[in-house]
N, C-alpha and C positions, 0 to 999 in steps of 0.2 A: 401671199408673200408680203413680208413687211416692207414698208417703203424705205425705212432707214435701219441698217444694221451696222454694227461695228465689231470687227474681228481683229484681235491682237495676235500678231506673230512674233512679238518681242519676248525674249526669255525673261524670267523673273530678274529684277534688278538690272535690266539691260542698260538703262541710261546711267545709273550709278556706276556700274562696272566700266562702261565706255568712257565716262568722264575721268575715272581714276587712271585708266590706261593712257588716255590722251594727255592728261596733265603730267603724269609721270614721264612719259616719253618726251613731251615737249619741253619740260623745264630741266631735264637732264641732257637734252640735245645741244648741239652747237651749230648754228646759233639757236637760241631758245625760241619756242613758238607755242601758240595755242590755236587749235582749229576754230574757224569762224562759227561753226554750228553751235558753240556754247555761248554766243551772244544772246540767244533767243530764249531767255526765260520770260516770264510775264512782262517785266519791266523793259527788257531788251526788245520784245516784240512791239510794245507801245512806242518806244523810241524810234524803231525802224519805220513804223507807220508815219511818224512825224517827219522822218528823213524824206520819205517818198513825196511829201508835200512841199519840200523845200524848192526854192527857185533854182538852186544850183543842181539839184538831183533830177536830171532829165530822164533816166531810163524808164521809170514807171510810166510817166506820161507818154513817152515815145512808143513804148510797147502797146499801151492802151490805144493810142491813135491808130496803130496798125490793125489791132483786133477789131476796132470799131468799123474800119474800112474794109476789112478782108474776111471777117468771120463767116459771112454767108458764102464766100468763094471756097473757103476751107470745108465748110459743110457740104457744098455741092461736089467738091472733088473727092472727099473721103466717104461720104455716105455712112458715117460712123454710127454704129449701133451701141457701142460701148465707148465711153470717154474715160480714160485713166489720167489722173493728174499726179505727178510726183512732187512731193514737198508742198502739198496744196495750201497749207496755212488757212487763211480766211476764204480763199477761192474766189476773190472779188472779180479778177479778170476772166476767170473761167466762166462766169456767168454769161459773158458775151458769146462764148463758144456754145454753151448749153442752149442759150436762146436761139442761136442760129441753127443748131442741129435739131432742136425741137420744132422750129418753124419749117425745116426741110422734111420733117416727119420720120426721121430715122432713129434718133437717139432714144434708147430705153433705159440704159444703166450708166450711172456715173460712179467711178471708183476713185475717190481721193485717197492718197497714200501720205501718211505723215506720222511722226512719232508722238504728236500731241493729241490725246483723246479729246480734250476740251475743244480744240480748234476743229477737229473732225466732226464732233457732234453738233457744235454750234452752227457751222456752215451747212452741214447736212439737214438739220431741222428747217433752216430757212429755205433751202432749195426744195425740199419735198413740200413745203407749205406753198411756195410760189409756182411750182410746176407739178400739178396733180398728175399722177401716173408715172412720174420719174422715180426709178428705184435707185437709191444711193447705198452702195455697199462699201462702207468706209473700211480702210485697211490700215491698221496701226503697225507700221514696219519701217525699217531703215532702207531707203531707196538705194543707198550705195552698196548694200550687201544682200538685199532680200527681194530682188526683182522677180525671182522665180515664184513668189506667192501670188503674183497678179494673174487675173484670169486671161485665158488665151482664146482667141476666136471671136466671131460675131463682128467682123469689121471693126477692129479696135483702133482708136486714135489715142496716142499717149501725148500729153502736153507736159512739157518741161519748160516753164516760162520764167521770166524775171532775170535771165542772165546768170542763174545759179550755177549752170554748168561751168562758168568761168572761175568758180571757186576751186575747181579741180585742176591740178597741174597736168601737163600734157600726158605723162605716163598713166596716172590714175584715170584721167579723162578718157583715154583710149580703151582702157579696161572697162570703164563704166559703159561706154557706148557699145562695145562688143557684148557685154553682158545684157544690155538692154535689147540688142538685136536678138540674142539667144533666147530671150524671154518672150519674143513676139513671133507670130506666124507670117509667112510670106504674104504680102498684100496688106499687112497692117501699116499703120501710119505713125509718124513721129512729127510733132510740131514743137520746134525748138527756138527759144528766145535767146539772142546773143547781143551783147553790146559791141559796137564796132570801134576799131582804132580811129582816133581822132586827135586833134590838137590837145597837148597836155594842159593848156590853159582852160580847156573846157573840162577835161577829165578830172584833174586834181581837185578843183573846188567842189566837184560832186561828192568827194570823200573827205572834204575839209571845209565845211561850210562856215559862214561868218557867224552864225548863232552858236556854234559849238555843239550842236546836237550830235553830230557824228563822233565828236570826241567823247561825249558821255556814253554813247552807244559802245564805242571801242572799249572804254574803261569798265563797262558793265561786265565784261568777261571776268574781271578781277573780283567783282562782287559775287559772281556765281561761284568761283573757286573758293572765295572766303567762306561763303555760306555752306556749300556742299562738302568741302574737304577741310574745313576748319583751318583755313589759312589766314595770314595777317597782312595781305597786300594793303599798302597805303595808297589809295587812288591819287592822292596829291603828290606822291613821289614819282609819278609817271606822267609823261606828256604824250599826247596823240601826234602821230606822224603819218602823213600820207604822201607817197611819192610815186612817180611814174618810172618804170624800168623799160627803157626803149629797146633793149635787146630781147627780153622775155615778152614785151608788149603786154604788160599787166600793171595794174595799180597794186601797190603793197600798203597795207595798213600795219603800223607798228606801234608799240608802246615803248617810249624811251625813259630809262631810269634817270632821274635828275640828280642822283647822288649814289655814293657807295652804300649798299644796304644788303641785309640778309632777310629773306622771307621764309617764315616757317609755314609748312603745310602739314599740320599735325595728322590729318587723315591719311597721309602717305608716309609719315615719319621721315620728312624730308626738310632739309634746310637749303635754300637756294640762294647763292650769292649773285648780286647784280653790281657791276661797276658803274660809276657815273658815266652817262652817255651810252650805256649798252642798250641795244634795241632788241625787242622780242616781237617777232612777226605774229600778227593775229589774223591776217587775211591776205590772200591774193585774189584779184578779180581780173581775170584775163580778158583782153579785148581782142576781137577777131577781125579777120578780113574775109569777104565772101568766098573767095576761092579756097581759103584754108578751111572754112566750115564745110564746104562741099567735099574736100579731100578727106577730112576727118570722118565725115558720115559715110563716104564711099568705102573707106578702110574698114568700117564696122559692118558694112553690108546694107546700107541705106542709099537709095537713089533719090536725089532732090527733084521734086516735081513742081515746086513753086517757092519763091522767096520774095519778101516784101520789106521795104524800109518805110519809116516815117517820112514826112515831107522834107525834113531837114537832113535825112540821111544818117541819123545818129545810131539807130538800132535796127537789128534785122530779125525777122521771124521767118524760119525756114520750114517748109513742109516736105518731108521725105517719106518714101515708101520702102518697106522692108523687102528686099529682093530674095 
């Protein structure tokens, strides 16, 4: 068996078609919106890595602190033979889980799932180099819609880290968790990272840093649409907005038009008017309460077996078992 394989489950032109559909729906909707997954081209991914190192952006550090302290406990509880990671990206934090599971003598296969073949192959090559005997079966697929392509059985642990689940609004999030449960066998495990509700004075700066890197990251979605769909968004005609919604308990990132303008999207044969001050939503990032996470997981068919926060109580990692 090869140590590293990559199998694509994406239809031809999947990303191009998905971008067209999302931009068309988002720019003709009211209010206007663009999904956050389109931040992450090569430049956007570099900008996000810079964000994770900012003083204001605590989630990455907090989650890593938890994994450093608890990975061995997760390994002992799950005895996982297969580790699946959704939206794996570079897989840096997953190394802590892999090392703990390998040290426990159980892990044989790592299955990263992402839409980026370069990210899957780059991280996969490093892992098989550093962990002789580990099999990496990379899966190129969309975790929101293609969970059914993942392998079932052999004491599977699925990791969904980084608080990414918070980018889904409550309805789609419930569907996603139910679909995830349907794709797993009873007794399989889910390790979920979620950011917690806290003082907006801590939350908002994490999405509106002093150096303006998050602002550049937010505006990068305009560059993606310009390049891929032949649009003429003027980055300088939009300003970055981050705000806390206390009722929904989420952060919203928006782009605010600084003037009346019309944007052409030639790839969609679309002209989109923006009025001065009009805001287009580019991301929601839900923040959670421990009881709420437990309830959402229970509704999807998962029973919580362990949960841990960092020392400052900013972030929560929850281990649950498929019932």
